[in-house]
N, C-alpha and C positions, 0 to 999 in steps of 0.2 A: 328378779326384783324390778327391773326396769325403772320407770319413773318414780316408784316408791323409794328408790335408793338415792334420790337426788341430794339429800342431805349429806350422805357419805361422799358422793362425787364432789360436792362443794368443799367439804372439809379437806379432802385430799388435795384439791387445787389450791386452797388457801394455804395449806402447809407448804406446798411447792413455792408459792409466791412469798410467803411471810416467814416461814419456819426458821430459816437461818439468820434472818435479819432482826428479829424481835424476840423479846422475852414472853413467848406465848406458849400455851399448851393446847394441843388439838386432840379431841377425843371422838371416836366413832362409837356411837351407842345405839343399840337396838332394844330399848326398854322404855318404860313409861313410869309415870306416877312417882312413888317413893324412891325408886332406884335412881331416877334422873335427878331428883333433888339431892340425894346423897352424893352424887357426883359433882354437884355445884358448890357444895359446902367448902368454905374457906377461901373462895375466890372473891375478888373485888368486883370484877365485871365479867359477864358471861354473854355469849351469843349462842343461841340455839337455832338450828336450821333443820327444817323437816318438810315433808310433803304433806299436803292436806287434800283429801278427796272432797270435792265440792261440786254441786250442780249449780250453784249460784255464781260461780266465777269461771272465767275462761281458763282453759288449760294453759299453764305457764304464767299465770298471774301471780305476782309477788305481793305479799302482804307483810306488814310488820305489826307486831303486837308488843305491848309491855306486859310485864308479869301482873300488873294490876288488873288488866283486862280479863285475866283468868279467874279472878276472885268470884265472878258471877257463876262459874262452873262448879263451885264447891258442891260436894255430895258426901253424904254419910253412908258409906257402904263398907263392905269387907275390905281390909287393908290390901289384899292382893289385887283389888280392882280400883284402887284409889287413883284418881286422875291427877294431872299436873297441878291444877288450881287448889285442890284439896290438900295435896301433899305439901305444896309451898306454904299454905297457911298454917298447916300443922307445924312445919319446921320453923316458921317465924315465931311460934310460941315456944318450941322446944329448944331451939338453937339460934336465937335471934342475932347473936354476934357473928355467926358463921354464914349467914345468908348474904349473897352478893348485893352490893348497893345498886347495881344495875344489871338487870336481866332483859335482854332483847330477844325476841323470838321472830325469826323470819320463816314464812311458809311459802311454798310454791304449789299452786293448785295443779292437781293431776286428775286424770280421768279414772274413774273406778274401773279397773280391768283385772282380769284373772290370767292374763298372758304373762309368760316369764321371758325376760330378756335381760342382758347385761347392759344394753344400750338405753339411752334416754331418748324420748321422742323429741322431734325438732323443736316444738314450743317450749318444752321443759329444758332442753339443752341451752336454748337461747336465754331463757330466764336465769339458768344457772350461771352462764357467763356474765350476765348483767349483775347478778348478786355478788359474784366473786369480785368484780370490779368495784362495786359499791363498798363492800366490807373492807377490801384491801385499802381503798382510799381513806376510809374512816379510821381504820386502825393505824395507818401510817401517820395520820395527822394528830392522833391522840396518844400521849405516852402511856405505856403499860406499867403496872406494878406487879411484882412477883407475888406468888401465893404465900 
């Protein structure tokens, strides 16, 4: 999985840093679209962390998106191929009271590779460390509410 698994690496590190100190829930997911949105329902605030393959960004570059930025990616196709933006807009209509009031999406740019490794490349590992520090600081300064 290599760099593609950076989100899982970060979630595990955040759990080590914050898990016993705060009222938080950590999930490692390997899914998209409708299934991701179903996992978010009922929470007040959500942070999503994932890798993104991009030729426009340097490997290890961190970007933050709001859920509103995904509205432009809506598409009408088969449900099993529904992307995040389309699924979110659908659930805003179906279950508006269950949608988190804040959804933040962090991505780390990776190089498209077909090699398999358990380790992260150096630029992605450095970005992961930076993002763990950023999220840890932000979570500690902002009180959490239970589900």
